[in-house]
Every structure is written in C-alpha cells, then in structure tokens.
C-alpha positions, 0 to 999 in steps of 0.5 A: 600885563601881557606883551607880544613878542617874536618867537626867536625859534620860529623862522616864519616870525610867529608871535607869542604872548609873554608876561614879560616885555619882549622885543615887539615886531618892529623891523625895517620891513615895517617902514613903507617904501617911498614912491622912489623905492627906498625905505626910511629909518625905523624910528622905533628901532631897538625899542620895545613897545610897552604900555607904560611908555605910551603917553595918550595925547588925544582920543581920535575916535571910538566905535564898536571895533575899538578905540583909536588914540593919538599917543607918544612913545615917550622914550623916542618922542615918536607920535603914533595912532594906537588902536585897541581891539578886543581879542578872543581867547579861542584857538582859531582866533589866535591862529588868525591873529598870528597870520594877520600880524605877520601880514601887517608886519610885512606890508611896506607900501606908500598906499598902506599905513605903517605898522610899528608894532603891537602888544597885549593890554589885558584882553585887548590887542594894542596896534601901533600904527602911523598917525595920519594928521589929516584924519579919515575921509569920513571926517574930511568930507564932514568938515568939507560939508561944514565949511559949505564946500564941495570935494573937487573931482580931481581930488576924488580921482586921487582918492580912487587912484591911491585906494586902487594902488593899495588894493592891488598891492595887498592882493598881488603881494600878500594875497589879502582882500581888504574886506572893510573898505569905507571912508573911515578906513581911508586916511590922509597925511599932512603931506597929502598922502592917501592911505588904506588902513584897517585891513587884517587884524583891525578889519577882518578879525574885528568885523567877525563880531556881531555888533560891527555888522550894521556899520559894515553892511552899507558897503557890503557887496551883493555876493557877500550878502547872498552868502557867497565867497569874498572875491577881490571884486567885492573891494571894488564894489565898496570903493564905488560906494565909498567914492559916491559917499565922499562926493555927496558927503553922505551915505547913498543908501536910505538911513535908519533901515533895519539891517535886513531891510538894508541888505535886501535894498542893496541886493534888489534895488537899483545901485546908487548913482550921482545926481544927474543935475550935478556937473560930474564928468562922464568918466567918473560916472562910468567908473562908478557904474563899473564899480557897482555892477551887481554881478561880481563876475562882470565887475572888474578887479582892482587891477583891471579898473585901474585902466579906466580912463578916470583913473588913467587921467588922474594918474597923469596929473602931477602933484602941482596940478592936483595938490592934495597937501594944499587942499587938506591943509586948507580944509583943516587950517593946518597953518593956523596956530589954533588948528584943531586935530581932526578925528581919525575914525 
C-alpha cells in the first residue's frame, strides 16, 4: 500500500510516494473561502488520510474515468466524496500528477469543490473531495425530467453565474483551463452552492485515456477537434452546450453516432439552439449563441461573457429571489425521512 505525502525538503510542496503512511496534503489552503472571504476550520487537520480509516457509505457513480464513493473518515466522522483514478507509472504522467496535485491543494474558492487530500491505493490515486449532497447537474436534470418538471430560467442563470465564476478563478489565479466542463462536472450542495469539479488530476489526466474520449467528445470545441491548442474560450463553448443540455434535459447532439461522425457533425453542422416554440428569454438565447460561436477568436472568454446581460441580471437576483437551496431540496425531497441519496456522477 502506498501513501502520498508532502516532501518536507521541497519548498514548492512536491509530493512523494511512500510505503509508510505520511502526512497527506491537507492544509488551511484546502478549505474554500466563503463569499465573505474567510476560511473555515480544516475538519481533517492533523489527520493522515489512510485507506483503513475510510468507511464506504455508498457508491455515487462509476464511469471510465473512475469510481466515486461517499465515504466517512472514521477518526473524525467527516464525510467526503472519494474518487479513484487509474495512474500511469511513466515519468511524464508522474510530473503532471505532481503539478496537478499542487493546483488542487492551493484552490480555495466557493465555486470549486474542496480538495482534502489524496493517497495511493495500489495503482490508483484516491482523491478525497468535498461531498456535495445535491449531486451533479446531470443527475439533477434527470430527476427533474422524471418528476415531469422544467428547470426555471432563473436557476439556469445561477448555474451559468457559478460556473463562470469558477472558470475565471481557475484561469486568473491558477492559469488553469477546466478542459472537461459538462453537466456531470457541476455539482450542488444541500445549501444551494453550485460548484465545479473534475478539473486537473481527475479531468485532464484521466481524459488522456482513450476510453474516456467518446463521452467527452460531445462537449469538445471545434478548435480542439481540428487539432488546435486549448484556449480558455474552449471552456465557454462547453458551457454553452452544458446549459442547453440542462435546459432541455438531454444532450443536444444526435445520439449513437460513431465518434468521428459526431466530431464531423460538431465542426460542420449548425450549432444547437433552444427550440423557438419554448418560452426562453432573448437574453438566454443570445448568451448561448455567444458561447457557441465556432471561431474561438470571436468567442468571448469566461471573464468577457460574465458581462453579458443574462449573467449580469442573474447576479442581481438575491438568494431570496432565486433560492437554489429550496429548489434542490424540493427536487430530492431532502426534508423527507426517506429521502434517497442522489448520484454524484
């Protein structure tokens, strides 16, 4: 059994693999700032994350990228989401792993899920993250559809607002592009906080594996399909597709296409739009049109599109006017004694 520990001789917080348990990378920096700018206490301070201290409560989801479980850290009783990610022993992967763990460890934003630490479990990396009780936006919209309801445009505004805040934070503070933005990588807490997850180790590294390519292709920007670099505007394209999918409660592209036919469709066919016969506002429609400009040089960056009227108006609405917490409680019936646990991915 290997453990991931901070190298005490390295001022840049490098991490090394050890056969003995060591202090995992949990610090006050790992606790997100509240909107008021203060950080809460570290619930795992002075504790080492070890496999034998983890009690699995429930499997939350499973895909080609890994398995996510709801777990409890027995010594503290603290509940987390743990994701297992397959690792590659080659040196390039290990260098990228070091860099990405450092990024995860230094992120503290209300728009990003909290990273509590990691350890190696055989040939897999176990990432311990904040558990978001409301699940992912993919599971939320599927539940909304099952209930025969629609997602209000005001909720879509809060989703777009939160995602853009997260993207701007990652880019400005860490020079990180998400690269894997989609409904399953946007999660919500019971208190109604909407957050980004699965960038870095669990996004960029895992998506280098061939078997994850098909699922990610639906959200891939044309410039990436055509072999270009990954500009920050590519995340804006993915946001546009994500917002349409959440609004329509289904992916906007034809399903079942072979992967290369799908990629050709994305590049050469007209971009998806919301149906004209549905009562969405002109601001939302224009926002999505701006997100889905095929030429990335003309597509706005996350920071630029935050000034779009759709996002500006959403930011003016208070929590009392648009209560995401009440909405998500009603979706999952959190107040019921028999309420079930939503899936995470």
